[in-house]
C-alpha positions as CSV (number, residue, x, y, z in Angstrom):
1,M,-3.3,12.1,21.1
2,A,-5.2,10.8,18.0
3,R,-5.3,7.1,17.3
4,M,-3.2,6.3,14.3
5,V,-3.2,3.6,11.6
6,P,0.4,2.8,10.4
7,I,1.0,2.3,6.7
8,T,4.1,2.1,4.5
9,R,4.6,4.6,1.7
10,L,6.6,3.6,-1.4
11,Y,7.7,6.7,-3.4
12,A,10.4,7.8,-5.8
13,D,13.1,10.1,-4.3
14,A,14.6,13.1,-6.1
15,D,17.0,10.8,-8.0
16,G,14.1,8.5,-9.1
17,H,15.0,5.6,-6.8
18,A,12.2,3.7,-4.9
19,R,12.2,4.5,-1.2
20,F,10.0,3.5,1.8
21,E,8.8,5.5,4.7
22,D,6.5,4.7,7.6
23,V,3.5,7.1,7.9
24,E,0.5,7.2,10.2
25,I,-3.1,8.0,9.3
26,A,-5.0,9.8,12.1
27,L,-8.5,8.5,13.1
28,F,-11.1,10.9,14.6
29,P,-12.5,11.0,17.1
30,E,-9.5,9.6,18.8
31,D,-11.5,7.9,21.6
32,P,-15.0,7.2,20.2
33,P,-17.9,5.9,22.3
34,P,-18.8,2.2,21.8
35,D,-21.6,3.1,19.3
36,M,-19.3,5.1,17.0
37,M,-16.1,4.5,15.0
38,G,-13.0,6.6,14.7
39,V,-12.3,7.2,11.0
40,S,-9.7,8.9,8.8
41,E,-10.2,11.8,6.4
42,P,-11.6,10.4,3.1
43,W,-9.3,9.5,0.3
44,Q,-10.7,9.8,-3.2
45,A,-10.6,6.5,-5.1
46,A,-11.3,5.7,-8.8
47,A,-11.7,1.9,-8.4
48,V,-11.1,-1.0,-6.1
49,L,-9.6,-4.2,-7.5
50,F,-8.7,-7.6,-6.1
51,G,-5.7,-9.4,-7.5
52,H,-3.8,-12.7,-7.1
53,G,-0.1,-13.1,-7.8
54,P,0.7,-16.7,-8.4
55,A,3.6,-18.5,-6.5
56,G,6.9,-17.8,-8.3
57,G,5.6,-14.6,-9.9
58,S,7.8,-11.5,-10.2
59,H,8.4,-8.3,-12.2
60,P,11.5,-6.3,-12.9
61,E,12.2,-2.8,-11.6
62,Q,9.6,-0.5,-13.1
63,P,7.5,2.5,-11.9
64,E,3.9,1.8,-11.0
65,H,1.4,3.2,-13.6
66,R,-1.0,4.5,-11.0
67,R,-1.1,5.7,-7.4
68,Q,-2.8,3.1,-5.2
69,L,-3.2,1.5,-1.8
70,V,-2.3,-2.2,-1.7
71,I,-3.8,-4.0,1.2
72,G,-2.5,-7.5,1.8
73,I,-5.2,-10.2,2.4
74,S,-3.2,-13.5,2.2
75,G,0.2,-14.7,1.2
76,R,3.3,-12.6,0.9
77,V,4.9,-10.3,-1.7
78,E,8.4,-8.9,-1.5
79,V,8.7,-5.3,-2.8
80,T,12.3,-4.8,-1.5
81,A,10.7,-5.4,1.9
82,T,8.2,-8.2,2.6
83,F,4.5,-7.4,3.0
84,G,1.7,-9.8,4.1
85,P,-1.9,-10.0,5.4
86,G,-3.0,-6.8,7.1
87,D,-0.1,-4.7,5.7
88,V,-1.1,-1.5,3.8
89,L,1.3,-0.1,1.2
90,L,0.7,3.3,-0.4
91,V,2.3,3.0,-3.8
92,E,3.4,6.4,-5.2
93,D,6.5,5.6,-7.2
94,T,4.8,6.4,-10.5
95,D,8.0,7.8,-12.1
96,G,11.7,7.2,-11.8
97,F,13.2,3.7,-11.8
98,G,10.3,2.1,-9.9
99,H,10.4,-1.1,-7.9
100,S,10.6,-4.8,-8.5
101,S,8.6,-7.5,-6.7
102,R,8.4,-11.2,-6.4
103,T,6.2,-13.7,-4.5
104,P,7.6,-17.1,-3.7
105,D,4.3,-18.3,-2.2
106,G,1.7,-16.3,-4.1
107,F,-0.5,-13.6,-2.6
108,V,-4.0,-12.0,-2.7
109,A,-4.4,-8.2,-2.2
110,A,-6.9,-5.5,-2.6
111,F,-5.8,-2.6,-4.8
112,V,-7.5,0.7,-4.2
113,V,-6.7,2.9,-7.3
114,L,-6.5,6.5,-6.0
115,D,-7.4,9.6,-7.9
116,P,-4.2,11.4,-9.0
């Protein structure tokens, strides 16, 4: 069985409501020798950004304007569920009602803008 990296996908369902699902990204080879790494298939990216959300920040329900991976570095952000350091969120709810978020403590994240 291949080694997997768990991530959370945020998407819009058929009615336009934001939903989450757990998905796994396979790494190959599944059991690499010590001098090699297991890696996933490549994802095409347009840019990598780092961002900081200050404590007390929030935004109302809205769709995301681009498909992206959000990788938590520090702090926490609540996007219906709470995400923190090491969590990876694949944001694909680019239409529909979107999602809201808030961060009581502030956060830092890496944003990988994916090609459409």
